[in-house]
N, C-alpha and C positions, 0 to 999 in steps of 0.2 A: 367674448368676443366678437369684434367688432367684422373683421374681415372672413370668417365662417357661419354656417347656418348650425341649425342644431344637432345634425348628424356629424359635425365638426369639418365637412367639407368645406373647401374654400367658394366662397359665391364667384369669385371672380379670378381665374388661372391668369397664373403670369404671361402664358402663352396668347391670351386674348388681347392682352395689354400691347406686347408686342406686333400681333396681327394688325390691331388699329393705327401703330405708328406706320408700318410699312405699308399699309392700304394709303395713310395720307401721303407718303412719299412718292407710291406708284400714283397714285391718283393728280398729284398735283405737276408732278412729271408729265402724266397726261395731259394736264392744262396746259403747260407748256408747249408740246407738242403735236397736240392733236388737235387742229378749229374747234371742232365742235362740240369738245368738253371745256366746260364754262363752270367755275364757281368764282365768286365775286371776291371771298376774302378766305383767309385761313382760317376762320373760324366755320366759316360755309363746308368749306373742305373739310377740316377736322369732323364736326359733326356729321357731314355725307359719310365720312370712312367708319363712323361708329353705326350708321345706318347699313351700311353697305354689310358691315361684319356681320347683323345681327341677321340681316336677311342671305345671306349667303349661308350661314352657320345652319339656316334652318332648310336650305335648298339641299344643302351636303347631307344633313339628315337624312329628310326626304329620299333623295338619291340612292344612298346607301341602304336603307330601307326595300326599294325598289329593285334594284341590284341582288339583295337578297331572296325578294320576290320571283327574282327571276332564275335565279340560283336555283331555288325550291320548287320551281314549276315544274311538273311532269308532264303534260301535256303539251301539243304544239299550240293549243288554243291558251293556254295559260302564261306561256312563254311570250306570245304575240302579246296578247293583252299586258302584260309587266312592261316587254319592251316600248311598246307604245305609250304606255302611261310612263314610263321612263321618259322618252323623247317629249313628250308634251311638256314634262317639270322641266327638264333642258333647255327647251325652246320660250316656254311661255315664262319662265323666271326673269328671262331679259325683259318682256316687256311688264312685267310687277316691277322691277329695278325701275325701268323708266316710269312709270306711272307715280310708284313712290316716292320718286325723288322731286319730280312734278309737284305731287300734292302736297311732300313735305317745306320744301324749298322756293316751290314758285320760279321764278324768274332768275332767282339768284344763282342756282344752279343746274347746269345742263349737261346731262352724258351724252349727248346725240342723240344718234339714233341706235336701231339694233346694232350694227356691226360695229359701229363704235362700241358700244355699251359690252357687245361681245366681246370683243378686244381686249377692252379694259377689264373685265371679269377674268378673262385668262390670264393677263399681267399681274394681277392680284393675287391669282391662286398660286401662279408660278414662285411669284416674288417671298409668299406667305410659305410655301414648300422648301424654297430654298434658304431663307433665313431660320426656318427651324431645323433643316439640316445641318446649317452653317454652327446652332448654337444647342446642338444635341450634344451630350456629354454621356460616356458609357461610365458605370458604375467603377471599374479600373482605372481610369483618367482622374477621377474627382479623390481616390484614394493616396497616387501619386503625388509627388512634389512636383509644385512649375519649376520648368527649368531656370 
């Protein structure tokens, strides 16, 4: 089966594809309304959205792992260390995004500086959450006929 691995799991879940489409829309709106955000072509914005999806998934996984460590820490030092590391990941990830975009796309794509990329990432994550909430269906809704 081409769309699953040897364990039967999907290699690419539908929500990941939807996330990339949402990221493309948000990114292109940012290009239109934020002067420091630039993509030369639609293809560049699509590729940028894919790169942002990969990077944000890694950052979210690291953030969730650090949040679990923070919650599990029993000493003040452990909580401070986990909290400090979490803060470094959240702030440092913006610089990683900026550098990766510059490295991969050069002058074809610019996400501005720290504040514009922070706003863009917040917009991406909020839009992603909104679309996922909008598309979420309950098992009871799936069994009932459409009106």
